[in-house]
C-alpha positions as CSV (number, residue, x, y, z in Angstrom):
1,X,-10.0,-167.4,-58.0
2,X,-10.6,-171.6,-59.1
3,X,-11.5,-171.9,-55.5
4,X,-13.8,-170.1,-54.8
5,X,-15.5,-170.1,-58.0
6,X,-15.6,-174.1,-58.1
7,X,-16.3,-174.7,-54.4
8,X,-12.9,-176.3,-54.2
9,X,-11.1,-176.2,-50.6
10,X,-7.9,-175.6,-52.1
11,X,-6.2,-175.6,-55.7
12,X,-5.5,-179.6,-56.6
13,X,-3.2,-180.5,-59.5
14,X,0.1,-179.5,-57.1
15,X,3.2,-181.2,-56.7
16,X,2.2,-180.5,-53.0
17,X,0.4,-183.9,-52.7
18,X,0.4,-186.6,-50.1
19,X,2.0,-189.5,-51.1
20,X,-0.9,-191.4,-49.2
21,X,-2.8,-189.3,-51.1
22,X,-1.5,-190.9,-54.8
23,X,-4.2,-192.5,-57.2
24,X,-2.8,-196.4,-57.5
25,X,-2.2,-196.6,-61.5
26,X,-0.6,-199.7,-63.8
27,X,2.5,-197.1,-63.9
28,X,2.0,-197.4,-59.9
29,X,0.9,-200.3,-58.8
30,X,4.6,-202.0,-60.9
31,X,7.0,-200.2,-59.6
32,X,5.6,-200.3,-56.5
33,X,5.9,-203.9,-56.5
34,X,9.5,-204.4,-57.6
35,X,10.5,-201.8,-54.7
36,X,8.6,-204.5,-52.3
37,X,10.7,-206.7,-53.4
38,X,14.0,-204.7,-53.5
39,X,12.4,-204.1,-49.7
40,X,13.5,-208.3,-49.5
41,X,15.6,-208.9,-51.3
42,X,17.8,-206.0,-51.6
43,X,19.9,-205.2,-54.9
44,X,19.9,-203.1,-57.8
45,X,17.2,-201.0,-59.4
46,X,16.5,-199.5,-63.0
47,X,13.5,-197.1,-62.6
48,X,13.5,-194.9,-65.7
49,X,10.6,-192.8,-67.5
50,X,9.7,-189.1,-69.4
51,X,10.3,-186.2,-67.6
52,X,6.3,-185.9,-65.7
53,X,5.7,-189.1,-65.8
54,X,5.5,-189.6,-61.7
55,X,8.9,-191.4,-60.5
56,X,9.9,-188.6,-58.0
57,X,6.3,-188.8,-56.1
58,X,6.0,-193.2,-56.5
59,X,9.8,-193.0,-55.0
60,X,8.5,-190.3,-52.4
61,X,5.8,-193.0,-51.1
62,X,8.0,-195.8,-50.9
63,X,10.9,-193.7,-48.9
64,X,7.8,-192.4,-46.5
65,X,7.3,-196.5,-45.9
66,X,11.2,-197.2,-45.0
67,X,11.3,-197.9,-41.4
68,X,14.2,-195.7,-40.3
69,X,15.2,-198.4,-37.8
70,X,15.9,-200.9,-40.9
71,X,16.8,-198.4,-43.3
72,X,19.7,-195.6,-44.3
73,X,17.7,-193.6,-46.8
74,X,20.5,-191.5,-49.2
75,X,19.4,-189.7,-51.7
76,X,21.0,-187.9,-54.3
77,X,20.0,-185.6,-57.3
78,X,23.3,-185.0,-58.5
79,X,24.8,-188.1,-60.0
80,X,26.3,-186.5,-63.1
81,X,30.2,-185.4,-61.5
82,X,33.4,-187.7,-61.5
83,X,33.3,-191.2,-59.6
84,X,35.9,-189.9,-57.1
85,X,33.1,-187.1,-56.6
86,X,30.3,-189.1,-56.8
87,X,32.5,-191.2,-53.5
88,X,32.5,-187.9,-52.1
89,X,28.5,-187.4,-52.3
90,X,27.5,-191.1,-51.1
91,X,30.3,-190.5,-47.8
92,X,29.6,-187.5,-47.1
93,X,25.1,-188.8,-46.6
94,X,26.7,-191.9,-45.1
95,X,28.2,-189.1,-42.5
96,X,31.8,-190.4,-42.9
97,X,34.8,-188.6,-42.1
98,X,36.0,-186.8,-45.3
99,X,38.6,-188.4,-47.1
100,X,40.7,-187.7,-50.3
101,X,41.9,-190.7,-52.4
102,X,39.2,-192.7,-53.9
103,X,40.7,-196.0,-52.6
104,X,40.1,-194.7,-49.3
105,X,36.4,-193.3,-49.9
106,X,35.9,-197.0,-51.3
107,X,36.9,-198.4,-48.1
108,X,35.2,-196.8,-45.9
109,X,31.9,-196.9,-47.7
110,X,31.8,-200.2,-48.5
111,X,32.4,-200.5,-44.2
112,X,30.3,-198.5,-43.3
113,X,27.3,-200.4,-45.8
114,X,28.5,-203.7,-44.0
115,X,28.4,-202.2,-40.2
116,X,24.7,-201.0,-40.9
117,X,24.0,-204.8,-42.2
118,X,25.9,-206.6,-39.7
119,X,23.5,-203.9,-37.3
120,X,20.2,-205.0,-39.1
121,X,20.1,-201.6,-41.3
122,X,20.3,-201.7,-44.6
123,X,21.6,-198.5,-47.0
124,X,19.9,-197.2,-50.0
125,X,20.9,-195.2,-51.7
126,X,19.1,-193.2,-54.9
127,X,20.8,-191.7,-57.6
128,X,18.8,-189.6,-59.5
129,X,19.7,-187.6,-63.6
130,X,21.5,-191.0,-64.1
131,X,21.2,-190.3,-67.8
132,X,23.8,-187.7,-67.1
133,X,26.5,-189.8,-65.4
134,X,29.5,-189.7,-67.1
135,X,30.5,-193.6,-68.4
136,X,33.3,-193.6,-66.3
137,X,31.0,-192.8,-62.8
138,X,28.7,-195.8,-64.3
139,X,31.7,-198.3,-64.6
140,X,33.3,-197.3,-61.6
141,X,29.1,-198.3,-59.8
142,X,30.5,-202.0,-61.0
143,X,33.2,-202.8,-58.4
144,X,32.0,-200.4,-55.8
145,X,28.7,-202.8,-55.9
146,X,30.7,-206.1,-55.6
147,X,30.4,-207.1,-52.2
148,X,32.3,-210.2,-50.6
149,X,33.2,-211.3,-54.2
150,X,29.5,-210.6,-55.4
151,X,28.0,-213.7,-52.6
152,X,26.2,-210.7,-50.4
153,X,23.8,-207.9,-51.3
154,X,23.8,-205.4,-48.3
155,X,22.6,-202.6,-50.1
156,X,20.1,-201.2,-52.4
157,X,21.2,-199.1,-55.1
158,X,18.1,-196.9,-57.6
159,X,19.4,-196.2,-61.1
160,X,16.5,-193.2,-61.9
161,X,16.7,-191.8,-65.0
162,X,15.2,-190.4,-68.5
163,X,14.2,-193.2,-71.5
164,X,17.9,-191.9,-72.8
165,X,19.4,-193.9,-69.5
166,X,18.3,-197.1,-71.1
167,X,20.0,-196.0,-74.5
168,X,23.3,-195.6,-72.5
169,X,23.1,-199.4,-70.2
170,X,22.8,-200.8,-73.8
171,X,26.2,-200.1,-74.6
172,X,28.3,-202.6,-75.1
173,X,31.1,-200.6,-72.0
174,X,28.4,-200.9,-70.0
175,X,27.3,-204.7,-69.9
176,X,28.7,-205.9,-66.3
177,X,26.6,-203.1,-64.6
178,X,23.6,-204.2,-67.0
179,X,24.0,-207.9,-65.3
180,X,24.7,-206.6,-61.7
181,X,20.8,-204.6,-61.9
182,X,18.2,-207.3,-60.4
183,X,15.2,-205.0,-61.6
184,X,13.8,-203.1,-64.3
185,X,10.8,-201.1,-65.2
186,X,10.1,-198.3,-67.1
187,X,6.6,-195.6,-66.5
188,X,5.0,-195.2,-69.7
189,X,2.0,-192.3,-68.0
190,X,-1.5,-193.3,-67.6
191,X,-4.3,-194.6,-70.2
192,X,-7.5,-192.9,-71.0
193,X,-8.9,-194.5,-67.7
194,X,-6.4,-194.1,-65.1
195,X,-6.5,-190.1,-65.8
196,X,-10.5,-189.8,-65.5
197,X,-9.9,-191.2,-61.9
198,X,-7.1,-189.2,-61.5
199,X,-9.0,-186.0,-61.8
200,X,-11.7,-187.6,-60.5
201,X,-9.9,-188.6,-57.5
202,X,-7.7,-185.2,-56.9
203,X,-11.1,-183.0,-57.6
204,X,-13.4,-184.9,-55.0
205,X,-9.8,-184.8,-52.3
206,X,-10.6,-180.9,-52.8
207,X,-14.7,-181.2,-52.2
208,X,-16.1,-181.6,-55.5
209,X,-18.4,-183.8,-56.2
210,X,-20.0,-183.1,-59.2
211,X,-18.4,-183.3,-62.4
212,X,-16.3,-180.5,-63.7
213,X,-14.7,-182.3,-67.1
214,X,-17.1,-184.2,-69.6
215,X,-16.4,-187.8,-71.1
216,X,-14.8,-186.0,-74.5
217,X,-11.8,-183.9,-72.4
218,X,-10.1,-187.2,-71.2
219,X,-9.0,-188.7,-74.1
220,X,-8.2,-185.7,-75.7
221,X,-5.6,-184.6,-72.4
222,X,-4.0,-188.0,-73.0
223,X,-3.4,-187.3,-76.8
224,X,-2.2,-183.6,-75.7
225,X,-0.2,-185.2,-72.5
226,X,1.3,-189.0,-73.6
227,X,-0.7,-190.1,-70.1
228,X,2.3,-188.1,-68.0
229,X,0.7,-186.3,-64.7
230,X,3.0,-183.3,-64.6
231,X,1.6,-182.8,-67.8
232,X,-2.2,-183.6,-67.0
233,X,-1.3,-181.2,-63.9
234,X,-1.2,-178.1,-66.3
235,X,-3.2,-178.9,-68.7
236,X,-5.8,-178.8,-66.2
237,X,-5.5,-176.4,-63.8
238,X,-5.2,-173.8,-67.7
239,X,-8.8,-175.5,-68.7
240,X,-10.3,-175.2,-65.1
241,X,-9.1,-170.9,-65.3
242,X,-10.6,-170.7,-68.5
243,X,-13.6,-172.1,-67.3
244,X,-13.7,-169.6,-64.6
245,X,-12.9,-166.9,-67.2
246,X,-15.9,-167.9,-69.5
247,X,-18.2,-168.4,-67.1
248,X,-18.3,-171.8,-67.9
249,X,-19.4,-174.7,-65.5
250,X,-18.2,-177.7,-67.6
251,X,-15.0,-178.5,-69.2
252,X,-14.6,-180.0,-72.4
253,X,-11.8,-180.9,-75.1
254,X,-11.9,-178.7,-77.2
255,X,-11.5,-176.4,-74.3
256,X,-8.3,-178.6,-73.2
257,X,-7.1,-178.2,-76.8
258,X,-7.3,-174.4,-76.8
259,X,-5.1,-173.9,-73.7
260,X,-3.0,-176.8,-74.6
261,X,-0.3,-174.2,-76.1
262,X,-0.3,-171.5,-73.5
263,X,0.1,-175.1,-70.8
264,X,2.3,-177.1,-72.5
265,X,4.2,-175.1,-74.6
């Protein structure tokens, strides 16, 4: 319905967007610069942001850029388990033989990471939803990331989470882990200008060249969504559906306000 009314090739503002079509923003540029540093120097990065801030999209783009001949990529969205179970997850992701004891898992994983590094391949671990990790599991990352008495960095570890993860790391018990983190970034969301460019670029990518949103709408969308891409997508699609129902050709800030309760909950 939306496609036919506005003359679009397909519905925009979905999670199915290709990483090559991501609109550059201050957040994405800053995050990509830090991820680029990790590709060169390895180490640990903490990436945080509100739900829907675009963390996963940036990470997908970065992972797509990794040469499988040079990087072994492992992702787990279930970093909320106990420290022994986390080792079992990593062990499984690295396709290593099962072990029961934590000490055996630890030694086997470290040996595998060293072996990959010696062959010119860097192991890249991504732990998602880190704000939900147990304190004991986080503390276990200190010995886990100690290679050759801290003289070598044969791995990349990305710790991804929501803003509460910052509060967790700031606790005194996590000072040893915090000192090991080489790169930090918090994604704050799009500003008004970036929202305008994001919406217009998305529409152009599906065949809409004429303006669909008036100038008043962008500041309203920013205020309602705090610049979070996932919320922007929901609000914009709801406004487009309203425009179709009301036979409107231009979406205004007032229309965005009217659909906000439905779109954003």
